C-alpha positions in Angstrom: 5.5 -1.5 -32.8 5.1 -1.2 -29.0 4.9 -4.6 -27.3 1.6 -5.4 -25.6 3.3 -5.7 -22.2 4.4 -2.0 -22.6 1.3 -0.6 -24.5 -1.0 -1.8 -21.7 0.4 1.0 -19.4 -1.0 3.6 -21.8 -4.6 2.2 -21.5 -6.9 4.9 -20.1 -8.0 2.7 -17.2 -4.4 2.1 -16.2 -3.7 5.8 -16.3 -6.8 6.3 -14.1 -5.5 3.8 -11.6 -2.1 5.7 -11.5 -3.9 9.0 -10.7 -5.9 7.4 -8.0 -2.7 5.9 -6.7 -1.3 9.4 -6.3 -4.4 10.4 -4.2 -3.9 7.2 -2.1 -0.2 7.8 -1.5 -0.4 11.5 -0.7 -1.8 11.3 2.9 0.6 8.7 4.3 3.7 10.9 4.7 1.5 13.7 6.0 0.8 11.6 9.1 4.2 10.0 9.4 7.6 11.2 8.2 6.6 14.7 7.2 4.5 15.2 10.4 7.5 13.9 12.3 9.7 16.7 10.9 7.1 19.3 11.9 6.8 17.9 15.5 10.5 17.8 15.9 10.9 21.4 14.8 8.2 22.4 17.2 10.1 20.9 20.1 7.7 18.0 20.8 9.3 15.3 22.9 10.5 12.0 21.3 8.1 10.1 23.5 5.1 12.1 22.1 6.3 11.8 18.6 6.5 8.0 18.9 2.9 8.0 20.2 1.9 9.7 17.0 2.7 6.5 15.2 -0.5 5.1 16.5 -2.5 7.3 14.2 -1.8 4.7 11.4 -4.0 2.2 13.1 -7.0 2.7 10.7 -4.9 1.3 7.9 -4.8 -2.1 9.6 -8.4 -2.0 10.8 -10.1 -0.8 7.6 -11.7 -4.2 7.0 -14.1 -3.4 9.9 -16.0 -0.7 8.1 -15.3 -1.9 4.5 -18.7 -3.8 4.4 -20.5 -0.5 4.9 -18.7 1.1 2.0 -19.1 -2.0 0.0 -22.8 -2.2 0.3 -24.4 1.0 1.6 -25.4 3.7 -0.9 -25.0 7.4 -0.1 -28.4 9.2 -0.6 -28.6 11.5 -3.6 -24.9 11.0 -4.6 -25.5 7.4 -5.3 -27.9 8.3 -8.1 -25.7 10.9 -9.5 -22.3 9.2 -9.3 -22.9 5.5 -8.5 -21.8 3.6 -5.4 -18.1 3.5 -5.8 -17.6 7.1 -7.1 -19.9 8.6 -4.5 -18.0 7.0 -1.7 -14.7 8.1 -3.2 -15.8 11.7 -3.5 -17.1 11.7 0.1 -13.9 10.2 1.5 -11.8 12.6 -0.5 -13.8 15.6 0.7 -13.3 14.5 4.3 -9.6 13.8 3.6 -9.2 17.3 2.2 -10.9 18.9 5.2 -8.8 16.7 7.6 -5.5 17.8 6.0 -6.6 21.4 6.4 -7.5 20.8 10.0 -4.1 19.2 10.6 -2.4 22.2 9.0 -4.2 24.6 11.3 -3.1 22.6 14.4 -0.4 23.8 16.8 1.9 20.9 17.8 3.6 22.9 20.6 0.4 24.2 22.3 -2.1 21.4 21.5 -0.4 18.2 20.4 -3.5 16.1 21.2 -5.7 18.2 18.9 -3.0 17.6 16.2 -3.1 13.9 17.0 -6.9 13.9 16.5 -6.5 15.7 13.2 -3.8 13.2 12.1 -6.1 10.3 13.1 -8.9 11.9 10.9 -6.5 12.1 8.0 -5.5 8.4 8.4 -9.1 7.3 8.8 -10.3 9.1 5.7 -7.2 8.0 3.8 -7.8 4.3 4.7 -11.5 4.7 3.7 -10.4 6.2 0.4 -8.1 3.2 -0.1 -11.0 0.7 0.5 -12.9 2.2 -2.4 -9.9 2.8 -4.7 -8.9 -0.9 -4.3 -12.5 -2.0 -5.1 -12.7 0.4 -8.0 -9.4 -0.8 -9.4 -10.4 -4.5 -9.3 -13.8 -3.8 -10.8 -12.8 -1.6 -13.8 -9.9 -3.8 -14.9 -10.0 -7.1 -16.7 -8.0 -9.9 -15.1 -5.3 -9.6 -17.7 -4.8 -6.0 -16.7 -4.3 -6.7 -12.9 -0.6 -6.8 -13.2 -0.3 -3.5 -15.0 -2.9 -2.0 -12.6 -0.8 -3.1 -9.7 2.3 -1.4 -11.2 0.2 1.7 -11.9 -1.1 2.0 -8.3 2.5 1.6 -7.0 3.8 4.3 -9.4 1.0 6.7 -8.4 1.4 5.9 -4.7 5.1 6.6 -4.8 4.5 9.9 -6.6 2.0 10.9 -4.0 4.4 10.0 -1.2 7.2 12.1 -2.9 4.8 15.1 -3.2 3.9 14.8 0.5 7.5 14.0 1.6 10.2 15.9 -0.3 7.6 18.3 -1.8 6.1 19.2 1.6 9.6 19.7 3.2 10.5 22.1 0.4 7.3 24.1 0.8 7.7 24.2 4.5 11.2 25.6 4.3 10.0 28.7 2.4 6.3 29.1 3.3 5.7 27.3 6.6 3.8 24.2 7.6 0.3 25.7 7.5 0.6 26.8 3.9 2.3 23.5 3.1 -0.6 21.4 4.4 -3.1 23.6 2.5 -1.1 22.8 -0.7 -1.2 19.1 0.1 -5.0 19.4 0.7 -5.4 21.0 -2.7 -3.5 18.0 -4.3 -6.4 15.8 -3.3 -8.3 17.5 -6.2 -6.2 15.3 -8.5 -8.0 12.2 -7.2 -11.4 14.0 -7.2 -11.1 15.1 -10.8 -10.1 11.6 -11.8 -13.2 10.2 -10.1 -15.5 12.7 -11.8 -14.0 12.2 -15.3 -14.3 8.4 -15.2 -17.4 6.2 -15.1 -18.8 3.9 -12.4 -18.0 0.2 -12.8 -20.7 -1.7 -14.7 -21.4 -4.4 -12.1 -24.7 -5.2 -10.5 -24.1 -6.2 -6.8 -26.3 -8.6 -4.9 -26.4 -6.2 -1.9 -28.5 -3.9 -4.0 -31.1 -6.6 -4.5 -31.0 -7.7 -0.9 -31.6 -4.2 0.3 -35.0 -4.3 -1.4 -36.1 -7.2 1.0 -35.3 -5.4 4.3 -32.5 -4.6 6.7 -31.7 -8.1 7.9 -31.1 -9.6 4.4 -29.0 -6.5 3.5 -26.8 -6.8 6.6 -26.4 -10.5 5.9 -25.2 -9.8 2.3 -23.1 -6.8 3.4 -21.3 -8.2 6.5 -21.6 -12.0 6.5 -21.6 -13.0 2.8 -18.2 -11.4 1.9 -16.3 -13.3 4.6 -18.4 -16.4 4.1 -17.8 -16.3 0.4 -14.0 -16.2 0.9 -14.1 -19.0 3.5 -16.0 -21.3 1.2 -13.0 -21.3 -1.1 -11.0 -24.5 -1.1 -7.8 -24.1 1.0 -8.7 -20.5 2.1 -6.5 -20.9 5.2 -3.6 -21.7 2.9 -4.3 -18.6 0.9 -4.2 -16.4 4.0 -1.0 -18.1 5.2 0.6 -17.3 1.8 -0.5 -13.7 2.1 0.9 -13.5 5.6 4.3 -14.9 4.6 5.0 -13.9 1.0 6.5 -10.5 1.9 7.9 -11.5 5.3 11.5 -11.6 4.2 11.3 -8.1 2.7 9.4 -6.7 5.8 11.7 -8.3 8.3 14.8 -6.9 6.7 13.2 -3.5 5.9 12.5 -2.8 9.6 16.2 -2.7 10.4 17.5 -1.1 7.1 17.6 2.5 8.4 19.3 1.6 11.7 21.8 -0.5 9.7 22.8 2.4 7.5 23.5 4.6 10.5 25.3 1.9 12.6 27.8 1.0 9.9 28.7 4.6 9.3 26.8 6.1 6.3 26.4 9.8 6.1 22.8 11.1 6.3 23.2 12.9 3.0 24.3 9.7 1.3 21.4 7.8 2.8 18.9 10.4 1.6 20.3 10.5 -1.9 20.7 6.8 -2.4 17.6 5.5 -0.6 15.2 8.2 -1.5 16.3 8.8 -5.1 17.7 5.6 -6.5 15.5 3.5 -4.2 12.3 5.1 -5.3 13.2 4.9 -9.0 14.1 1.3 -8.6 10.8 0.5 -6.8 8.7 2.2 -9.5 10.7 0.4 -12.3 10.3 -2.9 -10.4 6.6 -2.3 -10.3 6.3 -1.9 -14.0 8.5 -5.0 -14.6 6.4 -7.0 -12.2 3.2 -5.9 -13.9 4.5 -6.8 -17.3 5.7 -10.2 -16.0 2.2 -11.0 -14.8 0.8 -10.3 -18.3 3.5 -12.2 -20.2 4.3 -15.1 -17.9 1.2 -15.6 -15.8 0.5 -15.2 -12.1 2.3 -18.3 -10.8 5.6 -17.9 -12.6 5.7 -14.2 -11.8 5.1 -14.9 -8.1 7.9 -17.4 -8.1 10.4 -15.2 -9.9 9.6 -12.1 -7.8 9.5 -14.1 -4.6 12.9 -15.5 -5.2 14.3 -12.1 -6.3 13.0 -10.2 -3.2 14.3 -13.0 -0.9 17.8 -13.4 -2.4 18.5 -9.6 -2.7 18.6 -9.5 1.1 22.0 -11.2 0.8 23.3 -7.9 -0.7 22.9 -6.4 2.8 25.0 -9.3 4.2 27.7 -8.3 1.7 27.2 -4.6 2.6 27.8 -5.4 6.3 31.1 -7.0 5.4 32.2 -4.2 3.0 31.2 -1.4 5.2 30.1 2.2 4.3 30.9 2.0 0.6 28.4 4.3 -1.2 28.9 2.7 -4.6 28.0 -0.8 -3.2 25.1 0.7 -1.2 23.7 2.1 -4.5 23.8 -1.3 -6.0 22.3 -2.9 -2.9 19.4 -0.4 -2.7 18.8 -0.6 -6.4 18.5 -4.4 -6.5 16.6 -4.6 -3.3 14.0 -2.0 -4.3 13.8 -3.3 -7.8 12.9 -6.8 -6.5 10.6 -5.3 -3.9 8.7 -3.4 -6.6 8.4 -6.5 -8.7 7.1 -8.6 -5.8 4.7 -5.9 -4.8 3.1 -5.6 -8.2 2.7 -9.4 -8.5 1.4 -9.7 -5.0 -1.2 -6.9 -5.5 -2.3 -8.5 -8.7 -2.7 -11.9 -6.9 -4.8 -10.4 -4.2 -6.9 -8.5 -6.8 -7.6 -11.8 -8.6 -8.8 -13.4 -5.4 -11.6 -10.9 -4.9 -15.2 -11.8 -5.8 -16.5 -8.6 -7.6 -19.7 -8.9 -5.6 -17.8 -8.1 -2.4 -14.6 -6.4 -3.8 -14.1 -3.7 -1.2 -14.6 -5.9 1.8 -12.6 -8.8 0.6 -9.6 -6.7 -0.7 -9.7 -4.8 2.6 -9.5 -8.0 4.5 -6.6 -9.4 2.4 -4.6 -6.2 2.5 -5.2 -5.8 6.2 -4.1 -9.3 6.8 -0.9 -8.7 4.7 -0.3 -5.5 6.7 -0.7 -7.4 10.0 1.8 -9.9 8.9 4.4 -7.3 7.9 3.9 -5.3 11.1 3.7 -8.0 13.8 5.8 -10.8 12.4 8.7 -8.4 11.7 8.4 -6.8 15.2 11.2 -9.0 16.7 13.6 -8.0 14.0 15.5 -5.6 16.3 16.1 -8.4 18.9 17.4 -10.8 16.2 19.7 -8.1 14.8 21.2 -7.4 18.2 21.7 -11.1 19.0 22.9 -12.3 15.6 24.9 -9.3 14.3 24.2 -7.7 10.9 25.7 -10.3 8.5 23.8 -13.3 10.1 20.7 -11.2 10.6 20.3 -10.5 6.9 21.1 -14.1 6.0 18.4 -15.1 8.4 15.9 -12.6 6.8 16.7 -14.3 3.5 15.7 -17.7 4.8 12.4 -16.2 6.0 11.4 -16.0 2.4 11.3 -19.8 2.1 8.0 -20.5 3.9 6.1 -18.2 1.6 7.5 -19.9 -1.5 6.6 -23.3 0.1 3.0 -22.0 0.5 3.1 -20.9 -3.2 4.3 -24.3 -4.3 1.5 -26.0 -2.3 -1.2 -23.6 -3.4 -0.3 -23.9 -7.1 -0.8 -27.7 -6.8 -4.2 -27.3 -5.1 -6.0 -24.4 -6.8 -6.1 -22.6 -10.1 -4.3 -19.4 -9.1 -4.4 -18.0 -12.6 -8.3 -18.0 -12.6 -9.1 -17.6 -9.0 -11.6 -14.9 -7.9 -14.1 -13.9 -10.5 
């Protein structure tokens, strides 16, 4: 007999979340790593390639237009598909068109037009993510949040592989334009998933407020989601925890690639170990983390995963002492990505449980944007610390950075009911 912690991954709703995760992960590489290969092949300067990194800005600002997607209906489509599914279909159609536009761009002759196309892909992708996150929270039961988090991580990674390694393979034989057309066609996976499944059966207060005029609707759409969250006890402590929980991972991760190069690893070894074993370990870690949330509860899972993702940073300290040993690097990457996947699943489940289903899209967008802000800005000085401290001490220091997040978790678990927060 299959244990419940394993059987839950075969639930139709969990499979739905995995397929939507694929659609969510697909666009990211198309505007980052894969696009970088294309730009480099076309002879675009390194300075201009670096500027292209700014096209990811919509992912950190998506909470600004989340209230619109949370509350506003799309005429005609709203009646046919419902609020969540209609917004998903529209964002996916725009995403598909944007990827095609990007594929038709010429980086050598008109890099700024390509930058605009990449920005359109990022914006429509971030918009899709807003609705996918809301849809995931609303169709799942609280006890399914852990498995749902693991499923979204699995699908997301598969989408990134398709748009990363898959796109590079196609481009070698068929060129970049055809490759991006193929990637645009893969968006149909998400569209088919949306059309096959049903709209969440939740009545939102914004729908009632809209019947009383524009001002009440705007109040419920824009003010209420943030006000509802800020009325929670210790909401600042919750935000601080979200800011700090993955800091140790993020701080170390920023310098991982330069570390591999500096201590003498071959590019082929890095590609094989990091991109193959690392991805497999992350996916496996996601499933383990999701099962832990179901079996052990939210608090204990966050503790175990938080300690694991913090302490595995010490493997890099050992790696710095050992040098370019591929066997030990395989062990290091496996353990680090395994713990990162576990922590990611538990963390996503925690943020999902925080959301009030009346304002799911806005509140999850706010929480995920805040987490992204913390990973991006608090880890920005990592390069300076690595230069000053040297690799062994730097990775030891990154391990210590996991402590504040765990202190926040200890404090929150004494102040609020983390297991039953949100709904």
